Every structure is written in C-alpha cells, then in structure tokens.
NUGU-948142 format. One record per residue: residue in three letters; x, y, z of N, C-alpha, C, CB in turn. Coordinates in pm, whole numbers, padded with zeros to 5 digits, always signed. Glycine has a CB too. Layout:
N
ALAXYZXYZXYZXYZ...
END
This chain:
183
MET+06294+05084+01245+06157+05100+01286+06070+04992+01223+06107+05239+01248LEU+06098+04958+01100+06021+04854+01033+06037+04722+01105+06065+04840+00888ARG+06160+04695+01154+06182+04571+01226+06103+04569+01356+06330+04551+01254LYS+06093+04683+01423+06019+04689+01549+05870+04663+01523+06039+04826+01617LEU+05818+04717+01412+05678+04694+01377+05654+04546+01340+05637+04785+01260GLN+05747+04489+01266+05733+04348+01230+05737+04260+01355+05843+04305+01131PHE+05831+04294+01447+05843+04217+01569+05717+04233+01654+05968+04261+01648ALA+05662+04353+01663+05540+04378+01740+05423+04303+01679+05510+04530+01746ALA+05414+04298+01545+05307+04225+01478+05320+04076+01505+05310+04251+01326LEU+05444+04024+01504+05467+03883+01532+05427+03850+01676+05615+03847+01508ILE+05460+03937+01769+05423+03917+01910+05269+03916+01921+05485+04029+02001ALA+05200+04006+01850+05054+04014+01856+04991+03885+01801+05003+04137+01775ILE+05045+03834+01693+04991+03710+01634+05013+03593+01729+05058+03680+01497VAL+05132+03581+01785+05162+03472+01879+05071+03482+02001+05311+03475+01923THR+05048+03603+02049+04960+03623+02165+04818+03579+02133+04961+03770+02208MET+04768+03611+02013+04633+03571+01974+04623+03419+01964+04595+03635+01840ILE+04723+03356+01904+04721+03210+01891+04724+03146+02029+04841+03160+01806CYS+04807+03195+02114+04816+03139+02250+04685+03161+02324+04933+03204+02328SER+04623+03278+02305+04497+03308+02371+04389+03211+02325+04454+03454+02345GLU+04379+03185+02193+04279+03091+02140+04302+02952+02195+04283+03088+01986ASN+04427+02908+02200+04456+02775+02252+04424+02767+02401+04603+02738+02228SER+04447+02873+02473+04419+02867+02616+04268+02864+02641+04483+02986+02689PHE+04188+02932+02554+04043+02924+02570+03993+02782+02539+03974+03026+02478ALA+04050+02720+02435+04007+02586+02398+04042+02485+02505+04070+02547+02267GLN+04141+02512+02583+04184+02416+02683+04123+02442+02820+04334+02417+02694THR+04036+02538+02832+03984+02572+02964+03864+02486+03005+03945+02718+02968GLY+03814+02393+02917+03704+02306+02957+03566+02356+02919+03709+02285+03102TYR+03557+02454+02832+03426+02504+02791+03355+02410+02693+03441+02640+02729ALA+03431+02335+02616+03371+02243+02519+03318+02121+02592+03473+02201+02409LYS+03201+02077+02557+03138+01960+02617+03091+01867+02505+03019+02000+02711THR+03073+01742+02537+03023+01645+02439+02897+01579+02493+03131+01538+02406GLN+02816+01529+02401+02694+01457+02438+02677+01341+02342+02568+01552+02437ASN+02650+01226+02393+02623+01109+02309+02473+01085+02303+02696+00983+02363ILE+02426+01036+02189+02287+00992+02174+02289+00854+02112+02204+01093+02087ASN+02183+00782+02128+02169+00652+02063+02086+00669+01937+02104+00548+02158ALA+02114+00591+01838+02036+00589+01714+01983+00448+01696+02123+00633+01591SER+01859+00438+01645+01801+00305+01624+01707+00309+01504+01726+00256+01751ALA+01675+00192+01454+01581+00179+01344+01513+00043+01355+01652+00194+01205ASN+01385+00040+01324+01311-00086+01318+01296-00121+01170+01170-00075+01390ILE+01366-00221+01125+01364-00258+00984+01256-00365+00965+01503-00309+00936PHE+01159-00334+00879+01051-00427+00851+01099-00542+00763+00935-00355+00784ALA+01036-00656+00782+01060-00770+00694+01002-00739+00557+00998-00901+00753THR+01054-00802+00455+01000-00785+00320+00856-00836+00316+01088-00861+00215ILE+00768-00759+00255+00629-00802+00238+00626-00914+00135+00537-00683+00196THR+00554-01020+00168+00537-01129+00070+00388-01146+00041+00599-01263+00122LEU+00357-01166-00085+00220-01187-00130+00211-01323-00197+00175-01073-00227ALA+00105-01395-00168+00083-01525-00231-00059-01527-00287+00107-01642-00131SER-00071-01550-00416-00201-01551-00481-00277-01678-00446-00186-01538-00633ALA-00402-01661-00415-00486-01776-00381-00585-01809-00492-00561-01749-00251ALA-00650-01707-00545-00754-01733-00647-00786-01605-00722-00882-01791-00582ASN-00838-01620-00843-00884-01508-00924-01034-01491-00906-00848-01529-01073VAL-01083-01369-00927-01226-01340-00920-01292-01389-01049-01251-01187-00899ASP-01407-01452-01033-01484-01497-01150-01632-01474-01122-01457-01649-01183PHE-01694-01386-01199-01837-01359-01183-01923-01468-01245-01872-01225-01244SER-01861-01556-01323-01931-01664-01392-02027-01604-01495-02007-01755-01291ASN-02138-01667-01517-02236-01621-01617-02325-01513-01556-02323-01739-01669ILE-02339-01401-01626-02422-01291-01574-02520-01246-01681-02334-01173-01528ASN-02626-01183-01636-02725-01125-01725-02702-00976-01738-02868-01154-01675VAL-02738-00920-01852-02729-00775-01871-02840-00708-01791-02739-00738-02023GLY-02827-00577-01773-02929-00501-01703-02917-00510-01550-03065-00549-01745GLN-02807-00565-01502-02788-00581-01357-02648-00536-01318-02811-00728-01315ILE-02628-00527-01187-02494-00500-01133-02451-00626-01058-02493-00372-01038PRO-02372-00711-01122-02323-00830-01053-02233-00789-00936-02247-00923-01150THR-02253-00853-00819-02178-00817-00700-02130-00941-00626-02262-00730-00608ILE-01999-00948-00606-01940-01047-00518-01890-00970-00397-01823-01130-00589ASP-01962-00983-00286-01927-00912-00162-01837-01005-00080-02055-00871-00080PRO-01710-00965-00058-01618-01055+00010-01643-01072+00160-01480-01007-00009THR-01738-00997+00216-01764-01008+00360-01879-01101+00393-01793-00871+00417VAL-01947-01153+00290-02064-01239+00314-02048-01372+00240-02195-01169+00268ALA-02131-01467+00274-02129-01599+00211-02170-01588+00064-02223-01697+00286ALA-02123-01682-00017-02153-01682-00161-02303-01682-00188-02088-01803-00227SER-02381-01741-00101-02526-01744-00121-02587-01604-00116-02592-01833-00015SER-02515-01506-00064-02565-01368-00056-02513-01280-00169-02525-01308+00077TRP-02428-01333-00256-02381-01255-00370-02499-01235-00465-02262-01325-00442THR-02500-01123-00537-02615-01093-00622-02578-01084-00770-02679-00962-00578ASN-02668-01135-00852-02660-01124-00998-02533-01186-01057-02666-00979-01038VAL-02486-01294-00995-02368-01365-01047-02407-01509-01076-02250-01359-00945GLY-02325-01577-01156-02351-01716-01190-02326-01811-01073-02265-01757-01308ALA-02379-01931-01086-02370-02031-00979-02226-02070-00948-02449-02155-01017SER-02137-02058-01046-01998-02098-01021-01906-01978-00998-01946-02179-01139ALA-01964-01864-00957-01884-01744-00927-01786-01776-00813-01976-01624-00889THR-01666-01718-00822-01566-01742-00718-01505-01611-00670-01456-01835-00769LEU-01474-01612-00543-01407-01501-00478-01258-01511-00507-01434-01500-00324GLY-01195-01398-00529-01050-01397-00548-00981-01366-00417-01010-01296-00655GLY-00850-01367-00419-00779-01328-00299-00633-01364-00301-00843-01391-00181PHE-00563-01314-00201-00423-01348-00180-00390-01324-00034-00328-01264-00274THR-00274-01370+00009-00232-01349+00148-00116-01251+00152-00193-01483+00214VAL-00107-01181+00266-00001-01083+00290+00073-01125+00417-00059-00937+00304ALA+00205-01129+00408+00287-01156+00526+00397-01051+00533+00347-01301+00522GLY+00441-01024+00654+00547-00926+00676+00582-00923+00823+00505-00786+00627SER+00618-00808+00874+00658-00794+01013+00538-00806+01107+00728-00660+01035ASN+00547-00898+01200+00442-00920+01299+00418-00791+01378+00481-01036+01394GLY+00292-00749+01386+00257-00629+01460+00256-00502+01376+00351-00611+01572ALA+00306-00509+01254+00306-00392+01165+00171-00380+01095+00421-00401+01060ASN+00143-00262+01043+00022-00238+00964+00061-00212+00819-00059-00119+01020VAL-00025-00257+00728-00006-00232+00585-00134-00171+00529+00032-00361+00510THR-00121-00110+00413-00237-00067+00334-00231-00141+00201-00240+00090+00313VAL-00346-00158+00140-00352-00217+00007-00426-00118-00082-00422-00359+00008SER-00372-00096-00201-00430+00000-00296-00457-00068-00428-00337+00122-00316TRP-00557-00018-00500-00592-00069-00631-00675+00036-00702-00668-00204-00622THR-00702+00015-00828-00790+00103-00905-00896+00018-00974-00710+00187-01009THR-01000+00083-01024-01097+00011-01106-01029-00027-01236-01226+00097-01132GLN-01083-00125-01302-01020-00176-01423-01128-00210-01526-00933-00301-01392ASP-01106-00172-01649-01196-00216-01755-01159-00357-01797-01192-00119-01876LEU-01260-00442-01806-01243-00577-01856-01286-00577-02002-01324-00683-01772SER-01209-00642-02087-01234-00638-02231-01266-00777-02284-01113-00579-02305ASP-01343-00779-02392-01371-00906-02460-01266-00935-02567-01511-00904-02523GLY-01161-00856-02571-01055-00874-02671-01081-00795-02797-01040-01019-02704ALA-01201-00745-02812-01235-00659-02925-01245-00517-02870-01371-00704-02997SER-01348-00447-02904-01361-00308-02858-01471-00293-02752-01391-00216-02976HIS-01507-00400-02685-01616-00396-02587-01559-00415-02446-01722-00505-02617SER-01610-00335-02353-01558-00340-02216-01669-00322-02114-01451-00235-02196VAL-01643-00371-01994-01722-00342-01875-01623-00297-01767-01808-00468-01828THR-01671-00221-01670-01584-00172-01563-01596-00264-01442-01620-00026-01525TYR-01481-00307-01393-01472-00389-01272-01422-00301-01159-01377-00512-01293SER-01500-00295-01051-01463-00218-00933-01444-00316-00816-01572-00109-00898PRO-01319-00341-00775-01295-00440-00670-01354-00401-00534-01147-00462-00655LEU-01397-00503-00461-01432-00492-00320-01334-00583-00247-01584-00532-00291VAL-01270-00531-00142-01164-00606-00073-01194-00609+00076-01025-00542-00099SER-01162-00722+00139-01173-00735+00284-01058-00819+00336-01310-00798+00324TYR-01039-00817+00468-00935-00900+00529-00988-00961+00657-00807-00817+00557GLY-00928-01070+00697-00964-01134+00823-00928-01280+00821-01113-01117+00851ALA-00933-01341+00938-00898-01482+00951-00998-01570+00875-00893-01522+01098THR-01123-01525+00870-01225-01598+00794-01294-01502+00699-01329-01666+00889GLN-01341-01553+00587-01400-01467+00484-01533-01407+00528-01419-01546+00356VAL-01626-01489+00576-01755-01437+00618-01734-01354+00745-01859-01553+00643GLY-01776-01228+00740-01756-01138+00852-01623-01065+00849-01768-01213+00980SER-01548-01080+00740-01420-01011+00728-01442-00859+00722-01341-01060+00603THR-01337-00784+00743-01343-00638+00750-01318-00576+00613-01240-00585+00852SER-01409-00488+00569-01394-00421+00440-01274-00328+00440-01520-00343+00406VAL-01213-00314+00322-01094-00233+00305-01122-00122+00204-00973-00319+00261ALA-01085+00001+00238-01090+00112+00142-00951+00125+00080-01136+00247+00212SER-00946+00139-00049-00818+00144-00120-00725+00251-00064-00841+00168-00267GLY-00606+00206-00018-00502+00297+00025-00519+00360+00161-00489+00402-00072THR-00630+00335+00231-00651+00404+00358-00667+00312+00478-00770+00489+00347THR-00720+00193+00460-00744+00104+00574-00614+00043+00621-00844-00006+00537HIS-00587+00051+00751-00468-00011+00810-00500-00157+00841-00421+00065+00938ILE-00427-00247+00779-00447-00390+00797-00336-00441+00889-00447-00466+00660PRO-00372-00496+01006-00269-00544+01098-00213-00679+01054-00325-00554+01241LEU-00081-00692+01057-00018-00820+01026+00011-00894+01155+00113-00799+00944GLY-00004-01025+01149+00023-01108+01265+00139-01202+01238-00101-01188+01304ALA+00146-01307+01318+00254-01405+01305+00235-01493+01182+00261-01492+01430THR+00112-01501+01132+00085-01579+01010+00033-01486+00902-00016-01694+01038ALA+00033-01533+00779-00011-01451+00665-00158-01410+00681+00008-01528+00532MET-00187-01284+00648-00323-01231+00656-00394-01250+00523-00322-01081+00696PRO-00508-01319+00521-00583-01335+00395-00654-01205+00354-00686-01449+00409LEU-00647-01173+00227-00728-01067+00167-00826-01134+00072-00638-00958+00093TYR-00953-01094+00081-01058-01152-00002-01100-01047-00103-01180-01200+00085ILE-01114-01087-00229-01142-00990-00335-01266-01032-00413-01021-00976-00430GLY-01362-00942-00417-01483-00958-00497-01496-00833-00583-01609-00979-00407GLY-01618-00783-00594-01636-00658-00667-01769-00646-00736-01529-00643-00767HIS-01780-00540-00815-01899-00509-00895-01857-00502-01042-01966-00376-00849LEU-01952-00529-01130-01934-00502-01273-02036-00397-01314-01950-00633-01360TYR-01989-00298-01390-02074-00188-01434-02061-00166-01584-02038-00060-01359GLN-02154-00085-01635-02138-00034-01771-02005+00041-01774-02258+00058-01815GLN-01930+00027-01881-01798+00087-01889-01800+00234-01852-01741+00070-02029GLY-01711+00270-01756-01692+00409-01718-01803+00469-01633-01676+00490-01839THR-01897+00388-01585-02008+00440-01503-02028+00350-01382-02139+00450-01588SER-02130+00382-01304-02173+00291-01198-02314+00241-01229-02169+00362-01059ASN-02347+00236-01358-02476+00187-01406-02469+00037-01430-02518+00261-01535PRO-02584-00031-01428-02585-00174-01457-02525-00204-01595-02727-00229-01449VAL-02478-00329-01611-02429-00373-01742-02546-00357-01840-02375-00523-01737PRO-02529-00280-01947-02642-00247-02033-02693-00366-02115-02604-00137-02127ALA-02820-00359-02151-02883-00465-02231-02813-00482-02365-03032-00433-02254ALA-02752-00376-02416-02685-00381-02547-02540-00431-02536-02687-00244-02612GLN-02496-00471-02416-02357-00517-02399-02334-00640-02485-02327-00549-02249THR-02227-00640-02562-02193-00753-02649-02162-00877-02565-02073-00718-02739ALA-02221-00989-02601-02198-01115-02530-02053-01159-02551-02296-01225-02579GLY-01996-01223-02450-01859-01273-02461-01794-01284-02325-01776-01185-02551THR-01672-01331-02325-01593-01341-02201-01506-01217-02189-01506-01472-02200TYR-01520-01148-02078-01446-01024-02052-01340-01051-01946-01543-00910-02007THR-01218-01010-01973-01108-01032-01878-01022-00907-01865-01022-01152-01923GLY-00946-00904-01759-00853-00794-01735-00771-00825-01611-00927-00660-01720THR-00671-00743-01588-00582-00761-01473-00588-00638-01384-00437-00787-01519VAL-00607-00662-01256-00605-00554-01158-00477-00568-01077-00733-00557-01066THR-00406-00458-01058-00283-00459-00980-00313-00408-00839-00174-00373-01047PHE-00272-00486-00742-00286-00449-00601-00147-00416-00547-00353-00563-00517THR-00136-00307-00473-00009-00266-00415-00024-00268-00263+00034-00123-00465VAL+00065-00340-00197+00065-00350-00052+00191-00283+00001+00056-00498-00005ASP+00175-00195+00102+00291-00125+00158+00271-00104+00307+00313+00010+00087TYR+00382-00095+00378+00376-00069+00522+00326+00071+00551+00513-00090+00586VAL+00255+00085+00663+00220+00214+00716+00337+00256+00803+00084+00211+00797LEU+00401+00366+00768+00520+00409+00844+00485+00508+00951+00624+00471+00751
END
C-alpha cells in the first residue's frame, strides 16, 4: 500500500510539472521593448575675467556697483572702481543657475564690512539681466555667457551704510560662486 501511495504521489508531482510547463508554452507570456536615452551635458567651464574693486570710498554711504548700468551711474565708489566677472560655457541651449552668499571683507585685523554681490548676465554689460542667487535660469549659447559682478558694501552684518567709525584700510575677501545646470 505504501508503494501505491508513493507511486500516486509521484504521478501527481509529474502531472503538476507537466501542467506548469504546458501553461508556460501556450503563448500567454509576452514581451515589450522600450528605448532608453539620456542627454549628457558638457562640463561647465568658468573663466575669470576680473575682480570687483570699489576703489576709494567714504564712510556713511552704501557704495554700489550696479552691473546692469554704465560705470558713470555707479554710486559712492572711487573713480577707478571696476566691475568683476567671469564667463560660463557648457551645453548649448541648456540653462544654468549661479549661486553665492554675502561675504564679510576684512582689513586683516578685526574690522569688517559686508559685501553683497549684484550679478547680471548678457552679451553686453549695460542693459544686462539681473540674476537672483540660485533661482534665475541663465541660458547658455554656442559661445561663453558673460556674468558681470558688482555689489554693495554695508556695515558688517547689516544693510546700513558703512559707518563713520569704520577703521580706515584695505578690506578684502573671497566670494565663491557656484554654477550648475538646471535639470
């Protein structure tokens, strides 16, 4: 009797295996192909053109280098003030953003003023388009896009004019700009 049960169990297993194979071979399984693609951007390249220089300034004012207007319209800056800037190149037709933060400029001792950059872009400086840090989409073309950098100087940590008690001297600092593609 045990042999009959073993034989019946073996027949049941073989029947199940055959049934599964026959279902798999009946054409119920289907396939579908899809295409995959990616647009790989060119590496962003930056080339420095010039540093910002407010030149000689007086206390009690807010020196301003506006990168969208001619130097004759800049306010409270020295005669030899210069606009800073760099160029951005990458994939033609892509958009990038540029980000930065305010920076304290120091006289090398314990005295500082706050530098708040103003940035614009365009083929020409006068009439260029203002940029908000991290939000403005800047279109790249076949040639490098110029970015123009000016800014304001304030009393350290405020948006108040450089105070009358500000220690005289040369104040310097480094501002980091980050350029990235808009995905």
